C-alpha positions in Angstrom: 14.8 23.0 66.6 16.5 25.3 64.1 18.0 24.3 60.8 21.6 24.8 62.0 21.2 22.5 65.0 19.5 19.9 62.9 22.3 19.9 60.4 24.9 19.7 63.2 23.2 16.7 64.7 22.8 14.9 61.4 26.4 15.5 60.5 27.6 13.8 63.6 25.2 10.9 63.3 26.3 10.2 59.7 30.0 10.6 60.3 31.1 6.9 60.5 34.8 7.5 60.0 35.3 9.8 62.9 37.0 7.3 65.2 37.8 4.4 62.9 41.3 3.0 63.2 42.8 0.6 60.6 42.1 -2.4 62.8 38.5 -1.4 63.4 38.0 -0.7 59.7 39.4 -4.1 58.8 37.0 -5.9 61.2 34.1 -3.7 59.9 35.0 -4.9 56.3 35.2 -8.5 57.3 31.8 -8.4 59.2 30.1 -6.7 56.2 31.9 -8.5 53.4 28.6 -9.5 51.7 27.5 -5.9 51.5 29.9 -4.8 48.7 28.5 -1.3 48.2 29.1 -0.5 51.9 32.7 -1.7 52.2 34.1 -0.4 48.9 34.8 3.1 50.3 36.4 1.7 53.4 38.7 -0.7 51.5 39.9 2.1 49.1 40.3 4.6 52.0 42.6 2.3 54.0 44.2 0.5 51.1 43.7 -3.0 52.4 45.6 -5.8 50.6 44.1 -9.2 49.9 46.7 -10.8 52.3 45.5 -8.5 55.2 41.9 -9.5 54.6 42.6 -13.2 54.4 44.6 -13.0 57.6 41.7 -11.2 59.3 39.4 -14.1 58.5 37.8 -13.3 55.2 36.9 -16.2 52.8 39.1 -16.6 49.7 36.1 -16.4 47.4 34.9 -13.1 48.9 38.4 -11.5 48.6 38.8 -12.6 45.0 35.4 -11.2 44.2 36.7 -7.7 45.2 39.5 -8.2 42.8 40.9 -4.9 41.5 40.0 -3.0 44.7 42.7 -4.8 46.7 46.4 -4.0 46.4 
């Protein structure tokens, strides 16, 4: 396989925001709340508020640990 095809395939595999809606992003954040490094980009990209995350089912302590990232 040539270099160009390899890069094209890898780009599509690593593109996790291609079809992510606000609702799916929020559920992704809630499911992976313990993995802070993974969800920081998603939280800042969509601009979630603490209230949204709490209504979606996040624990109060986890939301407060994110602190300044939330609007």
